[in-house]
C-alpha positions as CSV (number, residue, x, y, z in Angstrom):
1,M,10.9,0.1,-12.8
2,K,8.3,-2.0,-11.0
3,L,6.8,-0.3,-7.9
4,L,4.7,-2.0,-5.3
5,V,2.7,0.7,-3.6
6,V,1.1,-0.3,-0.3
7,T,-1.5,2.1,1.0
8,P,-4.4,1.9,3.4
9,E,-6.3,4.7,1.7
10,P,-6.4,6.5,-1.7
11,I,-3.3,8.4,-2.8
12,D,-2.5,10.3,-6.0
13,S,0.4,10.6,-8.3
14,S,1.6,13.9,-6.8
15,L,2.2,12.2,-3.4
16,L,3.9,9.3,-5.2
17,R,6.1,11.7,-7.2
18,E,6.9,13.7,-4.0
19,T,8.0,10.4,-2.4
20,L,10.0,8.9,-5.3
21,G,10.8,11.7,-7.7
22,D,11.7,10.5,-11.2
23,E,11.4,6.8,-10.4
24,V,7.6,7.2,-11.0
25,V,8.2,8.2,-14.7
26,G,7.6,5.1,-16.9
27,A,7.1,2.9,-13.9
28,E,4.7,-0.1,-13.7
29,V,2.8,0.2,-10.4
30,L,0.9,-2.3,-8.5
31,V,-1.3,-0.7,-5.8
32,L,-1.8,-3.0,-2.8
33,S,-4.4,-2.2,-0.1
34,P,-4.3,-4.6,2.8
35,A,-7.8,-5.3,4.3
36,T,-6.9,-4.1,7.8
37,N,-9.2,-3.0,10.6
38,Q,-8.5,0.2,12.5
39,S,-7.9,-1.5,15.9
40,K,-7.3,-4.9,17.5
41,L,-10.7,-4.8,19.0
42,A,-12.3,-4.1,15.6
43,F,-10.3,-7.0,14.1
44,W,-11.7,-9.4,16.7
45,V,-15.3,-8.3,16.8
46,S,-16.1,-7.1,13.3
47,D,-17.0,-8.7,10.1
48,P,-14.0,-8.5,7.7
49,D,-16.3,-7.4,4.9
50,D,-16.0,-3.7,6.0
51,A,-12.2,-3.9,5.9
52,I,-12.3,-5.6,2.5
53,A,-14.7,-3.0,1.1
54,E,-12.5,-0.1,2.4
55,A,-9.3,-1.7,0.9
56,E,-11.1,-2.2,-2.4
57,E,-12.2,1.4,-2.5
58,A,-8.6,2.6,-1.6
59,Q,-6.9,0.5,-4.3
60,T,-9.6,1.3,-7.0
61,E,-9.5,5.0,-6.3
62,T,-5.7,5.1,-6.2
63,V,-5.4,3.2,-9.5
64,E,-7.9,5.6,-11.1
65,R,-6.0,8.6,-9.9
66,L,-2.6,7.3,-11.1
67,E,-4.0,6.3,-14.5
68,E,-5.5,9.7,-15.0
69,D,-2.0,11.2,-14.5
70,G,-0.5,8.8,-17.0
71,V,1.0,6.2,-14.6
72,D,0.6,2.6,-15.6
73,A,-1.2,1.1,-12.6
74,A,-3.1,-2.0,-11.5
75,G,-4.5,-2.8,-8.0
76,Q,-5.3,-5.6,-5.6
77,V,-6.7,-6.1,-2.1
78,G,-4.4,-8.0,0.2
79,E,-4.5,-10.0,3.4
80,S,-5.3,-8.1,6.6
81,E,-1.7,-8.4,7.8
82,P,0.3,-6.0,5.6
83,A,3.5,-8.0,5.6
84,Q,1.7,-11.1,4.4
85,A,-0.1,-9.1,1.8
86,I,3.2,-7.9,0.5
87,D,4.6,-11.4,0.5
88,D,1.6,-12.5,-1.6
89,A,1.9,-9.7,-4.1
90,L,5.6,-10.2,-4.6
91,V,4.9,-13.8,-5.8
92,T,3.4,-12.5,-9.1
93,F,4.8,-8.9,-9.2
94,K,8.6,-8.8,-8.9
95,A,8.9,-5.3,-7.6
96,D,12.1,-3.2,-7.9
97,R,11.0,-1.0,-5.0
98,I,8.3,-1.2,-2.3
99,V,6.7,2.0,-1.2
100,I,4.7,1.8,2.1
101,F,2.4,4.6,2.9
102,S,1.1,4.8,6.4
103,H,-0.7,7.3,8.6
104,P,1.1,9.5,11.1
105,E,2.0,7.8,14.4
106,G,-1.2,8.8,16.2
107,D,-3.5,7.8,13.4
108,R,-1.8,4.6,12.4
109,D,-3.6,1.3,12.2
110,Y,-1.9,-1.1,14.6
111,R,-1.0,-3.4,11.7
112,E,0.8,-0.7,9.7
113,D,3.8,-0.9,12.1
114,E,4.2,-4.6,11.3
115,A,4.8,-4.0,7.6
116,L,7.2,-1.2,8.4
117,A,9.2,-3.4,10.8
118,A,9.6,-6.2,8.2
119,G,11.1,-4.0,5.6
120,E,14.0,-4.6,3.3
121,A,15.5,-7.6,5.2
122,R,12.3,-9.6,4.7
123,W,11.9,-8.9,1.0
124,N,15.4,-8.1,-0.2
125,V,13.9,-5.1,-2.1
126,P,14.5,-1.4,-1.3
127,V,11.6,-0.1,0.9
128,T,10.6,3.5,1.1
129,H,8.2,4.7,3.8
130,A,6.1,7.8,3.4
131,L,3.3,9.3,5.5
132,I,-0.2,10.1,4.3
133,S,-1.1,13.6,5.4
134,R,-4.7,14.4,6.0
């Protein structure tokens, strides 16, 4: 099983197992963190370096947490638009399932909704959505 895990911030294997159950066992995981900004205004007025640094930290920390728990994981930073980042990742990583983690509605980055809306129809791969609790 190849899992593409899309997350804006670090997650651990317990959250992934809570979301997918036994599908995590023996899975090959690619952690994808899109380099998004928190708001449309931040996107237009800020330097993208901050968003890239945050995405790099999220994917690196997630990969480390998963590997510590015995999950085979690698990571990459993606485009600022989550749907495009997923498109790009699927070119080289043929996922059997996509898991999109997002913040609860009130805390959600404006671009997180775009990836959720695209879903299974766009990628022809089962998509699971899960919330990151703080």
